[in-house]
C-alpha positions in Angstrom: -13.9 -42.0 0.0 -12.8 -43.9 2.7 -11.9 -43.2 6.7 -7.7 -43.6 6.7 -5.7 -43.4 9.7 -2.3 -42.5 10.1 -0.8 -43.1 13.7 2.2 -42.1 15.5 3.4 -42.8 18.6 2.2 -45.7 21.4 0.5 -48.9 21.4 -2.3 -46.9 23.3 -2.6 -44.4 20.3 -2.7 -47.5 17.8 -5.8 -48.7 19.7 -7.2 -45.4 20.0 -6.9 -45.0 16.6 -8.9 -47.7 15.8 -11.6 -46.3 18.1 -11.8 -43.2 16.0 -11.8 -44.8 12.8 -14.9 -46.8 14.1 -16.7 -43.8 15.3 -16.0 -42.0 12.0 -17.3 -44.8 10.1 -20.5 -45.3 12.4 -21.1 -41.7 12.1 -21.5 -41.6 8.1 -18.3 -39.8 7.6 -16.2 -40.1 4.1 -13.5 -39.3 2.9 -11.3 -38.4 5.7 -7.8 -39.2 7.3 -7.1 -38.7 11.2 -4.1 -38.1 11.9 -3.2 -39.3 15.7 0.0 -37.6 17.0 2.2 -38.0 19.3 4.5 -35.6 21.6 7.0 -37.3 23.0 10.0 -35.6 21.2 10.3 -32.3 19.2 10.7 -34.4 15.8 7.4 -36.5 16.7 5.6 -33.2 16.2 7.5 -32.3 13.0 7.1 -35.4 11.3 3.2 -35.2 12.0 3.5 -31.5 10.8 5.0 -33.1 7.9 2.7 -35.9 7.3 -0.3 -33.5 7.4 1.4 -31.2 4.6 1.8 -34.5 2.3 -1.4 -35.7 2.9 -3.0 -32.4 1.4 -1.1 -32.7 -1.6 -1.7 -36.4 -2.2 -5.8 -36.0 -0.9 -6.6 -32.5 -1.8 -10.1 -33.2 -1.3 -10.3 -35.2 1.9 -10.9 -33.8 5.4 -7.9 -34.0 7.6 -8.6 -34.4 11.5 -5.7 -34.0 13.6 -5.9 -35.5 17.3 -3.6 -37.2 19.4 -1.4 -35.8 22.3 0.4 -33.3 19.9 -2.8 -31.8 19.1 -4.2 -31.5 22.9 -0.7 -30.0 24.1 -0.4 -27.6 21.5 -3.5 -27.2 19.5 -2.5 -23.9 18.1 0.7 -25.3 16.3 -2.0 -27.3 14.2 -4.4 -24.7 14.1 -2.4 -22.6 11.8 -1.8 -25.2 9.4 -4.0 -24.4 6.4 -3.9 -28.1 5.5 -5.7 -29.1 8.9 -9.2 -29.5 8.8 -10.0 -29.7 12.2 -8.2 -30.0 15.5 -9.3 -32.3 18.3 -7.9 -32.9 22.0 -7.8 -36.6 23.4 -10.7 -36.8 25.2 -12.7 -35.9 22.0 -11.0 -38.3 19.5 -12.8 -41.2 21.1 -16.1 -39.4 21.5 -19.0 -40.4 19.3 -20.7 -37.3 19.5 -17.2 -35.7 17.9 -17.8 -37.6 14.8 -21.7 -37.2 14.7 -20.6 -33.6 14.7 -18.1 -33.7 12.1 -20.4 -35.9 9.6 -23.0 -33.1 10.1 -21.0 -30.1 9.2 -20.7 -28.8 13.0 -17.7 -29.6 14.1 -15.6 -26.5 15.6 -12.6 -26.3 13.6 -10.7 -26.2 16.9 -12.1 -28.8 20.0 -9.5 -29.6 22.5 -11.0 -29.5 26.1 -9.0 -29.4 29.5 -7.9 -33.2 29.6 -6.8 -32.7 33.3 -10.4 -32.4 34.1 -11.0 -36.4 33.0 -11.6 -38.6 35.7 -12.5 -42.0 34.0 -11.6 -44.1 31.0 -14.7 -45.8 29.2 -14.0 -49.0 27.5 -14.3 -48.8 23.8 -15.4 -51.9 21.9 -13.5 -52.7 19.3 -14.1 -55.5 16.6 -11.3 -55.4 14.4 -7.8 -54.3 14.0 -5.2 -54.1 11.0 -3.6 -57.4 11.1 -6.2 -59.4 12.2 -3.7 -61.1 14.5 -3.2 -59.0 17.2 -5.4 -56.6 19.4 -5.0 -54.0 21.8 -6.9 -53.2 24.7 -6.7 -49.9 26.8 -6.7 -50.7 30.6 -5.7 -47.5 31.6 -4.8 -44.1 30.7 -3.2 -40.9 32.5 -0.4 -40.5 34.5 -0.4 -39.0 37.9 3.5 -38.9 37.9 5.5 -35.7 36.7 8.9 -37.0 35.3 11.1 -33.4 34.2 11.6 -34.5 30.5 7.8 -35.9 29.8 5.1 -33.8 28.4 2.7 -37.0 28.5 0.9 -36.1 31.5 -0.4 -32.4 29.7 -1.8 -34.5 26.9 -3.2 -37.8 28.9 -4.3 -36.3 32.0 -4.6 -38.1 35.6 -4.3 -41.8 35.7 -7.7 -43.7 35.4 -8.6 -47.4 35.0 -11.0 -49.6 33.1 -12.8 -51.8 35.4 -11.7 -55.4 35.3 -15.0 -56.6 34.1 -15.4 -54.7 31.3 -11.4 -55.1 30.2 -12.8 -58.9 30.4 -16.0 -58.3 28.3 -14.1 -56.8 25.6 -11.5 -59.4 25.3 -13.7 -62.4 25.4 -15.4 -60.3 22.7 -11.8 -60.1 20.9 -11.2 -63.9 21.3 -14.7 -64.8 19.6 -13.9 -62.6 16.5 -10.6 -64.9 16.0 -8.1 -62.8 17.9 -5.0 -65.1 19.2 -3.1 -62.4 21.2 -4.1 -59.6 23.0 -2.3 -56.6 24.3 -3.0 -55.0 27.5 -2.3 -50.8 26.9 -2.0 -47.8 29.1 0.5 -44.6 29.4 1.3 -45.5 33.1 0.1 -49.4 32.8 1.5 -50.1 36.4 -0.8 -47.8 38.1 -3.6 -50.0 36.9 -6.2 -50.0 39.7 -5.2 -47.0 42.3 -8.5 -45.3 41.5 -10.7 -48.6 41.8 -12.1 -50.1 44.4 -10.5 -52.8 46.5 -7.2 -54.0 45.8 -7.0 -54.1 42.2 -3.7 -54.0 40.4 -2.0 -54.9 37.2 -0.9 -58.3 38.2 -4.6 -58.9 39.8 -6.1 -57.8 36.3 -3.8 -60.3 34.6 -4.6 -63.0 36.7 -8.2 -62.2 36.3 -8.3 -62.2 32.7 -6.4 -65.5 32.1 -8.7 -67.2 34.7 -12.1 -65.9 33.0 -11.2 -66.0 29.2 -9.3 -69.6 29.3 -9.8 -69.9 25.4 -7.5 -66.7 24.7 -4.0 -68.1 23.4 -1.8 -65.6 24.2 -1.8 -62.3 26.8 0.9 -59.6 26.1 1.5 -56.6 28.4 2.9 -53.1 26.9 5.5 -51.1 28.4 5.8 -51.1 32.4 7.7 -49.4 35.1 9.5 -51.8 37.0 9.5 -49.9 40.5 5.8 -50.6 40.1 5.4 -54.0 38.9 3.5 -55.9 41.9 4.1 -59.5 43.6 0.8 -60.7 41.6 2.2 -59.6 38.5 5.9 -61.0 39.1 3.9 -64.6 40.0 1.5 -64.5 37.1 4.9 -64.3 34.6 6.6 -67.3 37.1 3.2 -69.4 36.5 1.1 -68.4 33.7 2.2 -70.0 30.2 -0.5 -67.9 28.2 1.5 -64.6 29.9 4.1 -63.9 26.8 7.5 -63.1 28.2 8.5 -60.1 26.9 8.2 -56.7 28.7 9.1 -53.3 27.5 10.6 -51.3 30.6 10.6 -47.4 31.3 14.3 -47.2 32.3 15.3 -43.6 30.2 18.8 -43.7 32.0 21.5 -45.8 33.5 22.6 -43.1 35.9 21.5 -42.3 39.0 22.0 -38.8 39.3 20.4 -38.3 36.1 17.4 -40.5 37.3 17.1 -38.6 40.1 17.3 -35.5 37.8 14.6 -37.3 35.6 12.4 -37.5 39.1 12.4 -41.2 38.2 11.4 -43.6 41.1 14.3 -46.1 40.7 17.9 -46.5 40.8 20.0 -48.4 38.0 20.5 -51.5 40.9 16.8 -51.6 41.2 16.3 -52.5 37.4 19.7 -54.6 37.3 17.8 -56.8 40.1 14.4 -56.7 38.5 16.1 -57.8 35.4 18.0 -60.8 36.9 14.9 -61.7 39.4 12.6 -62.0 36.5 14.8 -64.1 34.2 15.5 -66.6 37.2 11.4 -67.1 37.5 11.2 -67.2 33.4 14.5 -67.8 31.9 12.6 -66.9 28.2 11.8 -63.5 29.3 12.8 -61.0 26.7 13.6 -57.0 27.6 13.0 -54.1 25.6 13.5 -50.3 27.0 12.9 -46.9 26.4 16.1 -44.7 27.3 17.1 -41.3 26.1 20.5 -39.7 25.0 21.8 -36.4 26.1 19.6 -35.4 29.0 20.4 -32.1 30.6 23.8 -32.1 32.8 24.8 -35.7 31.2 28.4 -35.9 31.2 30.1 -38.9 29.5 30.5 -40.9 32.7 26.7 -40.6 33.0 26.0 -41.8 29.6 28.4 -44.6 29.8 26.4 -45.5 32.6 23.4 -46.3 30.4 25.6 -48.0 28.0 26.6 -50.4 30.6 22.9 -50.7 31.7 21.9 -52.6 28.3 24.5 -55.0 28.9 24.1 -55.2 32.4 20.3 -55.8 31.9 20.5 -58.0 29.4 18.3 -55.8 26.8 17.1 -56.8 23.4 15.5 -54.4 21.9 16.1 -50.7 22.4 13.8 -47.6 21.5 16.3 -44.6 21.9 15.1 -41.3 21.9 17.7 -38.2 21.8 16.4 -36.0 24.3 14.6 -33.0 23.3 13.1 -29.9 25.4 9.3 -30.4 25.1 6.9 -27.2 26.4 5.8 -27.3 30.4 8.5 -29.4 31.5 10.9 -28.8 34.1 14.0 -30.4 32.2 13.3 -27.8 29.5 14.8 -25.2 32.0 17.7 -27.0 32.9 21.1 -26.6 31.4 21.0 -28.1 27.7 23.5 -29.8 26.1 24.9 -29.2 22.4 22.4 -30.6 20.3 25.4 -31.9 18.1 26.3 -34.0 21.0 23.0 -35.5 22.1 22.6 -36.4 18.5 26.2 -38.3 18.5 25.1 -39.9 21.9 21.8 -41.2 20.3 23.8 -42.8 17.5 26.4 -44.4 20.0 23.1 -45.8 21.8 21.7 -47.1 18.8 25.1 -48.7 17.9 24.4 -50.5 21.2 21.1 -51.6 20.3 22.1 -52.9 17.1 24.9 -54.9 18.9 22.7 -56.2 22.0 19.6 -57.1 18.8 22.3 -59.0 17.2 23.7 -61.1 19.8 19.7 -61.6 21.0 19.1 -62.9 17.7 22.2 -65.1 17.6 21.0 -66.7 20.8 17.6 -67.6 19.7 18.7 -69.0 16.1 18.4 -73.0 16.4 15.4 -72.8 19.0 11.7 -74.0 18.4 8.7 -71.3 18.8 5.1 -70.9 18.9 4.7 -68.0 16.0 1.4 -65.3 16.0 1.7 -64.8 12.5 1.4 -60.8 11.6 1.4 -61.1 7.9 2.2 -63.7 5.5 5.5 -65.1 6.2 6.1 -62.5 9.1 5.5 -63.4 12.9 6.6 -63.0 16.6 7.5 -65.5 19.0 6.4 -65.2 22.6 9.6 -63.2 23.2 7.9 -60.9 20.8 11.1 -61.5 18.0 10.1 -60.9 14.5 10.5 -64.1 12.3 10.4 -64.4 8.9 9.1 -67.9 7.9 10.0 -69.9 4.7 6.9 -70.6 2.4 4.7 -68.7 4.9 1.5 -69.5 7.0 -2.2 -67.9 7.7 -2.0 -64.5 9.0 -3.5 -65.0 12.5 -2.7 -68.3 12.7 0.0 -69.7 15.4 2.3 -71.9 13.9 5.2 -74.1 15.4 8.2 -73.3 13.9 12.1 -73.5 14.1 14.9 -70.1 13.8 17.3 -71.1 11.5 19.3 -68.1 11.3 19.1 -64.3 11.2 19.9 -61.0 9.1 20.8 -58.8 12.1 17.3 -57.5 12.2 15.0 -60.1 12.4 14.9 -64.2 12.3 14.7 -66.5 9.8 12.5 -69.8 10.0 10.6 -72.7 8.9 7.4 -73.9 9.8 7.7 -77.6 11.3 5.3 -80.1 10.8 
């Protein structure tokens, strides 16, 4: 009779799943599953539908509540599924009133409001996350950009920021509750502060958190847009050891013409320079990236530019998306590539990702790290590399360990006295 959550997609969804679960439990909802969907690709929507059908077979009596970006953008897709009891939007999933109505039995089957009308993001106080090691804090939501491939602005609405004081208050509470690492999350994180008074940007927020919560051992930031990284953020990486040396970059392509057709705001040269300069100020910096294979009009030479970018930027982790046309986007109206070619290029790019990861793991072998334990035997280095510790250690603790080898997917190590 519990409330369970199935989450697809980004770290922000992970955070919001915890918010929705807490509200449901506080409202007295029982025997329910919240399915928090992603809309970044057509495959993500297909996986959500598949999971909902499977859930209904496994838990025929449970209430199934579908939410997230896919539910916000195409509510009719899920409303047409007999397996779904309720479909609620992104604005509704973090509202206490939604789950009070659900518990009372008077929640409409479909409640999806206009996300474009939302102008504020309120902080949601969460006292517990599943792993008891790492906590996520939403500091920004929405996006004001209109990349031609991206449907997320239609699911998230305009960019809006949580005031710094409220962010600090939540992080302080999480640290008091035993969390050793906090991740700042958002849809377009480097746009943080544009809607707040004064000169608040992401770098200043990071500095403020580290200054006002000195007992926080580790602060991490999630995906950023390199062209928007402000000077204070770059300086923080150079000077703050508690700011973890890992950045996930929203790159999408390594070809300048494709980047222009995507309406991205950077060129490949900008990204290469950014990665080089960040490594100069923080030699242990580790980069991940989102990359799209098979964007409309992409020819072989353009695709090869993306392959080469992985080496030129020294990427360690690559999240590869085969392009899929999304509703309401400009790219969906461009000349499309054959789907078999898109899949073939995605497979080649994933092969490159495997090679890059292997190179990274080999380079980390022999080093000593402060490892945050996520599970009894598995933790993460400051650079977010997964490491399996022989003998294990307490979940949520930080241990000193040496990487003694790897298995091509993660490091293998041992604790040091």
